N, C-alpha and C positions, 0 to 999 in steps of 0.2 A: 072490690076486685080481688080475685084470688088467682094470680098468675102462678106459674111454676117458680117457686122461690129458689130452687137449686139450679140456677142457670149454668153452672159449670157442667153439670150432667148433660144438659141440652147442647152445650158447646162441644162436649166430647162426642156426642152422637154425630155432629156435623163434621168435625175435623180432628179425629182421635190421634192421628200420627203427625200432625203439624207441631212444630216446636213452639212451646208456650213461654218457657223461661230459660234464661241462660245466666250462668254465674260468670261475671266478668273477671274473676280471679283465677278460677280453675278451668274455665271454658266448658264446664259440665252443662248439658242440656237436658231438659225434661219436656216430653210431649204433653199435650192436653190430657191424654189417657193416663200418663204417669202422674201428672199433677193431681188428677181426680183420685187415683188409687192411693197416693200418699195421704190425701186429705181423709179418705175413707178409713184408712188404718188408724190414723191419729184420732179420728172421731171415736173409733172403737176403744182406743186407749183412754180417752177422756171419759167415756161412759163407764168403763171398767173401774175408773178411779172416782166414781161418784158424781161426775159432773152432770147436772140436770139442766133442763131448759131454764134460762134466766140466770144461770150461774156465770161467773166471770172467769175468763182465762186470759192471762197476760203474757206478753213477751218483752224481754229486755235484751236487745241484740242489735248489732249493726245490720244493714240490709242483707238479707239472706232468704233463701227459699222458704225457710221456717215461717216467715211472716205469712206467706200464702198458704202453707200447710195449716197453720193455726186458724187463719181467717176462714178458709173453706171448710175446715172441720167444724168450726163454730157455726157456720152458716147451715151446715147439715143437721146439727142437733139442737139448734136454738139457744146455744150459749152466747155470751157477749164477749167479743174479741177486744182486748185492750192493748194497743201498742204503747209501751212505756218509753218516755223520753229519757234516754241514757245520759243526757247532758244536765239533768236536774241535780241540784245539790242534795246532800244526804237527807236533810230535813224535809225538803219538798217531796222527794221520792217516798220517804216513809209516810208522809201525809197522803199521797196518792194511793199507796198500797192499803193504808188503813181505810181510806174512803171507799175503795172499790172491792176490797176483800176477795182477791182472786183465789180460786180453788187450786189452780195449776199456774205455774210461771215457767215459761221457757227462758233460759238465761244463757247467754254466750259465756264461755269460760272466763273471758277477761272481765266480766261484770259480776262474777259469783260473789265476790267480797262485798258487793253493794246490797245483797239481799240477806236479811237476818231470818234464817229458816225457823228458828225456835219461836220467834215473835209472831211469825206469819201463820204458821200451821198449814202452808200451801205445799203441794207436791212440786218439787223442783225438777224440771227437765233440762238437762244440759244440751244446749244447741251447739254441738260440735260435729265435725265431719263423721266420726265413727260412732260415738256414744248415742247421738241423736237417732241414727238409723235404727237402733234397737227398739226404739219406741214406735217405729213404723212396722214392726213385725207382728202386730196384732192381727188376728183373724179378720177377714173381711166379711162382716155380717151385713145384711141389708138393714139399714137404719130407717125407722119410721118415727118421725117426730111431727106432731101437728103444729104447723107454724102459720102465723098470720103476718101479713105484710107490715103491720105496725109494730111487730115484736122487735125489740132492740137487737141489733147485730154487732155494732161496733161502738166503742166509747173512746173518744180521743180527748185527752186533757189539753186545754188551751193554756197558753202562757199566763203565768200568774203575775203580770206586771201591775194589775190592779187588785192584788190580794192573792188568795189561794188559787191554785189551778182549778178550773171547772171541768167536770167530765161532760163532754158533749155527746149525747146519746143519738146515734144514727140508726134508724131502723132498716130492715130489709128493703123497704120501699125507698128510703132516702138514698141508700147506696145504689140500688138498681136504677132509679130515675136519674141520678147524677150521671151514671155511666151511659144510659140511653141518650140523655140530653147531649152529652159530649160526643158520642159516636155520630149522632145525626147532625148536630150543629157544626161540629168541627170536621165532618167528612172523614172519619176514621174507618179503616177497613183491615182485612186480614193481611194485606201487604205491608202494613205499618209496623215499624220497629222503634222502640224507645229505650233510652238509657236512663235508669233510675239511680242517681247518686245523691239526690235530696233524701233526707232520712225518712224511712217509711213509718216512723212514729208520728209523722206530721201528715196532715191531710193532703198536702202537696205531693208527698212521696207515694201515698196510697191511692188517692182518689182523682188526681188530675189526669194521669195517663195509665197507671198500672191496671186498675180494675176495668176502666172503659176499654182498654186495648185487649184485655183477656176476654171480655164480653164479645168484642168484634172479631176475635180469632187471630189477633196480631202476636207480636213477640216482645217480651219484656226482658231487658238485660239488667241484672242487678249488680250494682257496685257498692261494696261495704263502706268505702270512704271516698272522699273527694280530693283529687289533686287536679288543678286546671290542665296540666300537661296530659295526664292520663285520660281525663274526660274527652279531650279533643281526639286523642288516638283511638279511644273506644268508639266514639261516634263514627269514625271512619271505618274502623275494623269490622264493626257489626252492621255496617250499612244502615245506621239509624235514619229514620225519616222525620221523626218529631221528637222534641225534647223540651223539658222544663228545667230551668235553673232559677235561683233567686238572684237579685241584682248583685249581691256580694260575690257570688260565684262568677257571674258574667264579668264583673269588675276585674277578677283575677284572670279569667280566660282570655280576655281581649289583649292582655299585656304579654301573653306567652308567644314565643317564636313559633310554636306549633300552630296557634290560631292564625298568626300572620301569614304562614306558608300554606295553610289548608284551603281547599276549595269546597269541601263538603258536597260531593256530587249527588248524594242520596237524600240530603235533608230537604224536606218540604218547608218546614218552619221551625225557628227557634222561638220559644215562649218564655217570657219573664213573668214571675208572680211572687207573691209573698210580701212585697213592699214596692213603693213607687220606683220606677226605673229611671236613672239619670239619662238625659238625652245623649250624652257622649257615647253610651252603649248602643243606642239606635244608630248613631253616626258610624260606629266601627263596623256594623253589619251592612249598612247602606253602602259604604265604601267598597265592600267586597261583593255587593250585589246579591246578598243573601236575605231571604225573607225573615223578618223578625217582628214580633208583636208582643204587646203587654196584656196580661190577663188580670182579672180581679176575682178574688174568692175569699171565703171565710169558712172555718170549720163548721159553723152552724148552718151553712147553706151550700152544700155540694162537695167541693168549693166552686165548681165551675158555673158561671152565670152570664158571661158575655162572649160575643164573637166579633172579631174584626178581621176583615180580609187584609193580609199583609200589604197588599197594593195600596190600601187606604192610609197606612200609618204615616206616610210622608205628609199628606195633606191634612191629616188629623192627628198630628204628633201628640203623644201622651194620652190619646183616647183608648179606653178598653173596648170601645165599639158599641154594639147594640145588644139587647137581651137575647139570650139563646131561645130556641124554639119552645122548650117546655118550662119556662119560668116568666113571671111577671115582675115588673118593678114599678115603684112610685118614688117620687122625690118630694119629701115633706118638709115644709118650713116649720119654724118654732111655734107658730100660731095654729098649727094643725091643718093648714091649707096646702094645696099642691103647688109646688114651685112652677113658675113660668119658664120659658126658654131662657137659658143662660143664667138663671137664678140659682143660687146655692141652697141646697137643702139636704136633709138626711136621706140616704138611700134605704128604702125598705123593699124586701124581696118576698115573693111567694112562689111556692111550687112543691111538687111531691118530693123534691130533693132536700127539703129543709129538715132540720133536726127535730126530734120529738120533745126533748126537755134536757135540762141540766140535771145530772145525777145528784139526788139528795138536796137539790136547791130550788124549791118551788118559787121562792120570792124572786130570785134572779131570773128564773124562766119567765115569770109573769112580766118582768120588766122588758124582756126582749121579744117575746111572742105576744102580739096583740091582734086579736081578730084574725088569726091565721097568717099574719104578716110578721116577718123577722126584721126587727129594727137593728140595723148593722152598726150604728155609731159612726159610720163613714159619711163625710160630706162630699156631695157630687154636684155636677151641673150637666145639663143636656143641651146640646146646640140645636140649631134650627133644622139640622138633618137627622136628628135623633141619636147622635153619637154622645156617649156618656164619658165624662172626665172625672177622675177622682181628685178632689181638692185637698183632702186630708182627713185625719181623724177628728171627730167632734171634740174629743178631749184635748187635742193638740192645738185647736184654734186659739189664737192669742187675741186678747182684747186690750189694746193699748190706747189710752186717752180716748176711749169710746169707739175706736175704730177696730173692725174685725180684720185680722191678718191671718192668712193661710200659709203656714211655713213652706209648703211644697213649692210654691212659686219661687220663693227666695232660694230654696235648696237647689232647684234646677238651675237657676242663674249662677249660683256659686260653683256648682259642679261643672258648669260649662267653661270655667277658667282653667287654662292649661296647667297651672301650678297647684290646683286644688285636687287632692285625691278623693276625699269624702267630706260631706257637709251635713250638718243637722242644725235646725233652728227651733228653739223653744222659747216659751215665755217664762221669764223669772219675775217673782213678786217685786213690786216697786211702790213706794209710798205715793209718789207723785202721779205716775201713769197707770197704776193698777198692776200692769205687767209691762216689762220691757222686752222688745225683740232681741234675742241673744243668739249669736252664731257660734257654732263649734266646727272647726275644720282641722283636717290633717292634710299636710302639704307634701308636694313632690319637689318643691324648691323654696326659695326665700320670699316671703311676703310679710309685710308688717300689718298691724291692725289698721293703720291709717290707709294703706293701699287697698285693703279689703273694703273699707268704707267708700273710698273713691270709686272703686269698681262697681259697688252696689248702686251708688248714686247715678251711674250712667243709665240704668235701666228701671230702677224701682222708685215708686212714689216715696217721698221722704219718710213718712211714718213707718214704712216697711223696712227701711234700712236698719240692720242691727245696730243698736246703740253700743253694744259691747261684743267683742269677739274673744273666744278662747282658742288658742292654737295648741292642739294636742298631738302627741305622736301617733295615736290611733284612737278611733272612736269606739266606745264600748258597744258590744253586741248582745242581743238576747240569745236564747237557746236555739232559735231557728234562723239566726244570721241577720236579723234586722238591727238597725242602729237603736240602742237602748236609751230612748229619750227620758224614760222615768228615772233612770240612774243619773243622767245628766242634770235633770231638774233637782233631784234630791241632793246631790253633792254641791251643786253650784248655787242653789237657793240659800245655802247656809253661809255663803261668802258675804263679805261686807260690800263687795264691789258695786252692786246695783244701786244702792241708796245714794251714792255720791254723784250719780249721773244726772 
């Protein structure tokens, strides 16, 4: 199938004067026509600087219209757009740059010291209000590049908790079908407005709402940093109708005075993604009568895969819903058979929105893509009505004394306690049990380890109750705001604590 791959051009033909993008700091606005012209000029700059089809072009910046300029310029000339994670440490960032070898890097002034120009040999474009505009002064020539829908368009590096970051290659087809699937399944349209304060180097920032809404003719408000108070004010100021935050952000939002006083008259739905959402966040929205739901995604597939009507979230709490219109799912057990109703298995996905391969990593690609299906590594179950529930990561499952324990169930129960701020549960090595269930909590008040165990015993089967608790001032987070279980395992596996239990 050879559809028109430059869908921004088609969108401009339909709604040239509609506002496409707003800067939440300066209130600057750009129409679809202006967005298209910026991308065209930048594409000419790329071509003049020797960028050819298949070459990589990277950006290292907080959320800024530059992400969209770079993305659409790459889309036009067949280059591969790489949004770089500015939270990476120096070694990881160097590894990523050496792995993808970009010809051009757009860099925000505050990050210029992170990029070693001599070593890279890349052209550096400063993404600053004034300097950056000079790169858009290039003549507007008509660009003709032969493109195929399977050609790479974007490469997003996933978190390196299990080793080095991997470049997930998303083709023109992957990006377009994720957007189409989202517009159709989530009922998005030109009247919708979203606030993007999740980082655009992450698939959640780029692909959950930004690109689908631009395809649909809606409005995208870009915020370069997140503060819970400002996020609430911006949602109201810009009359946002849909928004995505990760649970850590919601955790901060619901505690603000601004949230408690707001009514959000324009919002259709708040969406949580990126990590399992504590039930107390659902409760905070339910008390205000505001639609709230949880999504599920991964960089390798979309990330959008499920739909749930917010009206169903009360009776199906914790469910991500049913598969969207243009993707299929299967739930596979360890023995290779399909799971029955309410049986736990690994979620596997299929659809045009799936990634093509991991950059320079054929072995890892073959482990994840099998017969056209993406093996997610996430454990799920599906109820009798077809609703899917995420049970946890396959690698997070704890086997203690021969019993399978899924940390998410325990974490939800812990986080329901009024005095517990955040909770994580991991398995730590143990001679007697193989692994012991271990809880990590940060508190809002005073609780002893004994009280935590008594609380768990009220609800949980005995073997699921953590044998050991660590009370920490704050739980460590990954680059994208998830609780960093790998770090907890690494640090606390070396303690002598577990062997004595």
